[in-house]
C-alpha positions in Angstrom: -17.9 31.2 -71.8 -14.7 29.8 -70.1 -13.8 26.1 -69.6 -13.2 25.3 -65.9 -11.9 22.1 -64.5 -12.9 21.6 -60.9 -11.3 18.6 -59.1 -13.0 17.1 -56.1 -16.2 18.2 -57.7 -18.5 15.8 -55.9 -17.5 16.8 -52.4 -19.0 19.4 -50.0 -17.1 22.4 -51.3 -16.6 21.0 -54.8 -20.3 20.5 -55.5 -20.9 24.2 -54.7 -18.0 25.3 -56.9 -19.7 23.4 -59.8 -23.1 25.0 -59.1 -21.6 28.5 -59.0 -19.6 28.0 -62.2 -22.7 26.8 -64.0 -24.7 29.7 -62.6 -22.1 32.0 -64.1 -22.4 30.2 -67.4 -19.0 28.5 -67.5 -18.4 25.2 -69.3 -17.6 22.9 -66.3 -15.5 19.8 -66.3 -16.1 18.0 -63.0 -13.1 15.9 -61.9 -14.1 13.0 -59.6 -12.7 9.6 -58.5 -14.1 6.5 -60.2 -15.9 5.6 -57.0 -17.4 9.0 -56.3 -21.0 9.6 -55.4 -22.5 12.1 -57.8 -25.6 12.9 -55.7 -25.0 16.6 -55.6 -23.6 17.1 -59.1 -25.6 18.3 -62.1 -24.3 15.6 -64.5 -26.5 16.8 -67.3 -24.9 20.2 -67.4 -21.3 19.2 -66.5 -18.7 17.0 -68.2 -17.9 14.3 -65.7 -14.2 13.2 -65.8 -13.1 10.2 -63.8 -9.5 11.1 -62.9 -6.7 9.2 -61.2 -4.5 11.9 -59.7 -2.0 9.4 -58.5 -0.8 8.7 -62.1 0.6 11.6 -64.2 0.7 9.5 -67.4 -2.9 8.5 -67.1 -3.9 12.1 -66.5 -2.0 13.1 -69.7 -4.0 10.5 -71.6 -7.2 11.9 -70.2 -6.4 15.4 -71.5 -5.4 14.1 -74.9 -8.7 12.3 -75.3 -10.7 15.5 -74.8 -11.8 17.2 -78.0 -11.0 20.7 -76.7 -7.9 22.9 -76.9 -7.6 23.0 -73.1 -9.0 24.5 -69.9 -9.1 28.2 -69.3 -8.9 27.7 -65.5 -8.3 24.8 -63.1 -9.7 24.9 -59.5 -7.9 22.1 -57.6 -10.2 21.4 -54.8 -9.5 17.6 -54.4 -7.5 16.5 -51.4 -7.6 14.5 -48.1 -8.6 15.8 -44.7 -8.7 12.4 -43.1 -6.2 9.5 -43.7 -5.2 6.3 -41.9 -1.5 6.9 -42.3 -0.3 10.5 -41.8 2.2 10.2 -44.6 -0.8 9.9 -47.0 -1.5 13.6 -46.5 1.7 14.5 -48.3 1.1 12.0 -51.1 -2.5 13.1 -51.7 -2.4 16.8 -51.0 1.1 17.5 -52.3 2.2 14.9 -54.9 -1.2 14.5 -56.5 -1.3 18.3 -57.1 2.1 18.1 -58.7 0.9 15.3 -60.9 -2.2 17.3 -62.0 -0.3 20.5 -62.9 2.6 18.8 -64.6 0.4 16.5 -66.6 -1.5 19.6 -67.9 1.7 21.4 -68.8 3.2 18.3 -70.6 0.0 17.7 -72.5 -0.1 21.4 -73.7 -3.2 21.9 -71.6 -1.7 24.4 -69.2 -4.6 26.7 -68.0 -4.5 30.5 -67.9 -4.7 30.2 -64.1 -4.4 27.3 -61.5 -6.3 27.9 -58.3 -5.4 25.9 -55.3 -7.9 25.3 -52.4 -5.5 25.3 -49.5 -6.5 25.9 -45.8 -5.8 28.2 -42.9 -4.3 25.0 -41.4 -1.3 25.7 -43.7 -0.7 28.8 -41.6 -1.4 27.4 -38.2 -3.2 29.1 -35.3 -2.6 32.6 -34.1 -1.0 33.7 -30.9 -3.0 32.5 -27.9 -1.7 35.3 -25.6 -2.3 38.4 -27.7 -5.3 36.9 -29.5 -4.5 39.1 -32.5 -5.8 37.8 -35.8 -3.5 35.8 -38.0 -2.0 38.1 -40.7 -1.1 37.1 -44.3 2.4 38.3 -43.6 2.9 36.1 -40.5 5.3 33.2 -40.7 3.5 29.8 -41.4 3.7 27.4 -38.5 1.2 24.5 -39.1 0.6 22.2 -36.2 -0.9 19.2 -38.0 0.2 16.7 -40.7 -2.7 18.1 -42.8 -1.6 21.7 -42.4 2.1 20.8 -43.2 1.0 19.0 -46.4 -1.0 22.0 -47.5 2.0 24.3 -46.9 4.3 22.1 -48.9 2.0 22.1 -51.9 1.7 25.9 -51.6 5.5 26.1 -51.7 5.6 23.9 -54.8 3.1 26.0 -56.6 5.0 29.2 -55.8 8.3 27.8 -57.2 6.9 26.5 -60.5 6.9 29.1 -63.3 4.8 27.5 -66.0 1.3 28.5 -64.8 0.0 31.6 -63.0 -1.7 30.6 -59.7 -3.9 31.7 -56.9 -3.8 30.1 -53.4 -6.8 30.4 -51.1 -6.7 29.5 -47.4 -10.3 29.3 -46.2 -11.1 29.3 -42.5 -13.8 26.9 -41.2 -16.2 26.3 -44.1 -19.8 25.5 -43.3 -23.1 25.2 -45.0 -25.6 22.6 -46.5 -24.1 19.1 -47.0 -21.3 19.7 -44.4 -21.0 17.0 -41.7 -18.7 18.6 -39.2 -21.1 21.4 -38.2 -24.0 18.9 -38.3 -22.5 17.1 -35.2 -22.6 20.4 -33.3 -26.2 21.1 -34.3 -27.2 17.6 -33.3 -25.7 18.1 -29.8 -27.6 21.4 -29.4 -30.7 19.7 -30.7 -30.2 17.3 -27.7 -29.8 20.3 -25.3 -26.0 19.9 -25.0 -23.7 22.9 -25.6 -20.2 21.4 -25.9 -17.0 23.4 -25.3 -13.3 22.4 -25.5 -11.6 24.0 -22.6 -12.9 27.6 -23.2 -15.9 29.3 -24.7 -13.6 32.2 -25.5 -11.8 30.4 -28.3 -11.6 32.7 -31.3 -12.8 31.4 -34.6 -13.5 32.6 -38.2 -15.9 31.2 -40.7 -16.9 31.3 -44.4 -20.2 30.1 -45.8 -19.7 27.6 -48.6 -21.7 29.6 -51.2 -19.6 32.7 -50.5 -16.4 30.7 -50.8 -17.6 29.2 -54.2 -18.6 32.6 -55.5 -15.2 34.1 -54.6 -13.2 31.3 -56.3 -15.2 31.4 -59.5 -14.9 35.2 -59.5 -11.2 35.0 -58.9 -10.6 32.8 -62.0 -11.4 35.6 -64.5 -9.8 38.3 -62.4 -6.5 40.0 -63.2 -5.1 38.9 -59.8 -2.5 36.1 -59.9 0.5 34.7 -58.0 -0.8 35.6 -54.6 -2.1 33.9 -51.5 -5.3 34.9 -49.7 -7.2 34.1 -46.5 -10.9 33.6 -46.8 -13.4 34.4 -44.1 -16.6 36.5 -43.8 -14.5 39.2 -42.3 -15.6 38.8 -38.7 -14.2 37.1 -35.6 -16.5 35.0 -33.4 -16.0 33.1 -30.1 -17.2 29.6 -29.4 -19.8 31.1 -27.1 -21.2 33.2 -30.0 -21.3 30.1 -32.3 -23.3 28.3 -29.7 -25.6 31.2 -29.1 -26.3 31.6 -32.8 -26.9 27.9 -33.2 -29.3 27.7 -30.3 -31.3 30.6 -31.6 -31.6 29.0 -35.1 -32.6 25.7 -33.5 -34.8 27.3 -30.9 -33.3 25.1 -28.2 -32.2 25.6 -24.6 -28.9 23.8 -23.5 -26.7 22.7 -20.7 -23.1 23.9 -21.2 -20.6 21.0 -21.2 -16.9 21.9 -20.9 -14.8 18.9 -21.9 -11.4 19.0 -20.1 -8.4 18.9 -22.4 -6.7 15.9 -20.8 -10.0 13.9 -21.2 -10.3 15.0 -24.9 -6.7 14.1 -25.6 -7.1 10.7 -24.2 -10.3 10.1 -26.2 -8.6 11.4 -29.4 -5.6 9.0 -29.0 -7.8 6.0 -28.2 -10.1 6.8 -31.1 -7.1 7.2 -33.4 -5.5 3.9 -32.4 -8.8 2.0 -32.7 -9.4 3.4 -36.2 -5.8 2.6 -37.3 -6.2 -1.0 -36.1 -9.2 -1.3 -38.4 -7.5 0.6 -41.3 -10.1 3.3 -40.9 -10.0 7.1 -40.5 -11.1 8.8 -37.3 -13.0 12.0 -37.0 -11.3 12.7 -33.6 -7.5 12.1 -33.6 -4.4 13.7 -32.3 -4.3 16.3 -35.1 -7.9 17.2 -34.6 -7.2 17.6 -30.9 -4.5 20.2 -31.7 -6.9 22.1 -33.8 -9.8 22.0 -31.4 -7.7 23.2 -28.4 -5.9 26.0 -30.2 -7.4 29.2 -28.9 -7.0 31.6 -31.8 -8.2 30.8 -35.4 -9.2 34.3 -36.2 -7.6 35.7 -39.4 -7.5 39.0 -41.2 -9.0 38.6 -44.7 -9.2 42.3 -45.6 -6.7 41.8 -48.5 -9.1 39.3 -50.0 -12.1 41.6 -49.8 -10.1 44.4 -51.4 -8.3 42.4 -54.1 -11.5 40.9 -55.5 -14.0 43.6 -54.3 -15.6 40.7 -52.6 -18.5 41.2 -50.2 -19.7 38.0 -48.3 -23.5 37.6 -48.5 -23.7 35.5 -45.3 -22.5 36.3 -41.8 -22.5 33.5 -39.2 -26.1 34.0 -38.2 -27.6 34.0 -41.7 -25.3 31.2 -42.7 -26.2 28.9 -39.8 -30.0 29.6 -40.2 -29.7 28.7 -43.9 -27.7 25.5 -43.1 -30.2 24.3 -40.4 -33.1 24.9 -42.8 -31.4 22.6 -45.4 -30.6 19.9 -42.8 -34.2 19.9 -41.6 -35.5 19.8 -45.2 -33.3 16.8 -45.9 -34.3 15.1 -42.6 -30.8 15.3 -41.1 -31.9 17.3 -38.1 
């Protein structure tokens, strides 16, 4: 049995990481914020740690209080995807990661492997003319504040030499408990099939349970000091996503193509209104850039080969499973 620290353990992806680690009989330390909702955490089988990632000294004190020799593995899943001030992305996603790793090293708690949950956003979209999938060897060119913050923390992790690491860049992650895909399903439930500029936009996806299984599996692997894309190995168009969702929901729809200028205007107004209230906005200028990029397909063959990983869900089975969960929990 290995000891695994999972940060951001109460969130959408984090809660599934904890479930998978417990399923594989690991001893799980679930790192959460003091204000976190533990609804989806198995607190009886996990050690709940209230962590302040903004303070390296406090983190060291937390490790020193634990009656264990250290963690075998750390999966750093905590981070920000929405902020009021764009500079907060770098503080939370980059500096907090440095605080965590350096506090572990200084407290003699350095793990055998540090696994970073990054994002395909750190790479940026693929070429919109050739529409070829993004390759791991391509030059990163993130287009958002979030993506740039993820790239910077990747660069930090590659430069440090104290702890072996793995970096994973998932594509769009979906599944039970996710809120982003829920908005699409609700639109289709109401007979609206929304598109941003073109139904031909290329996308890639990974079901959250497959992602969790891969990361927990990677911890005990012999692979280290590498960066990997994560997808189900397929490329889909927006039209295919809608078709699969309509089939699972058993709904007919009216296609609604939202012009880019209109979406850009809505995004800017939404962002300004949210900032005035010191709130985050689901639709903002960064999100507009992501939504209107035509090519988010990636080649994840290296990942499948390095870990002998076979996704159990394609988009059709994953969406059907997700919708079943939303309905059971009265969210659809």
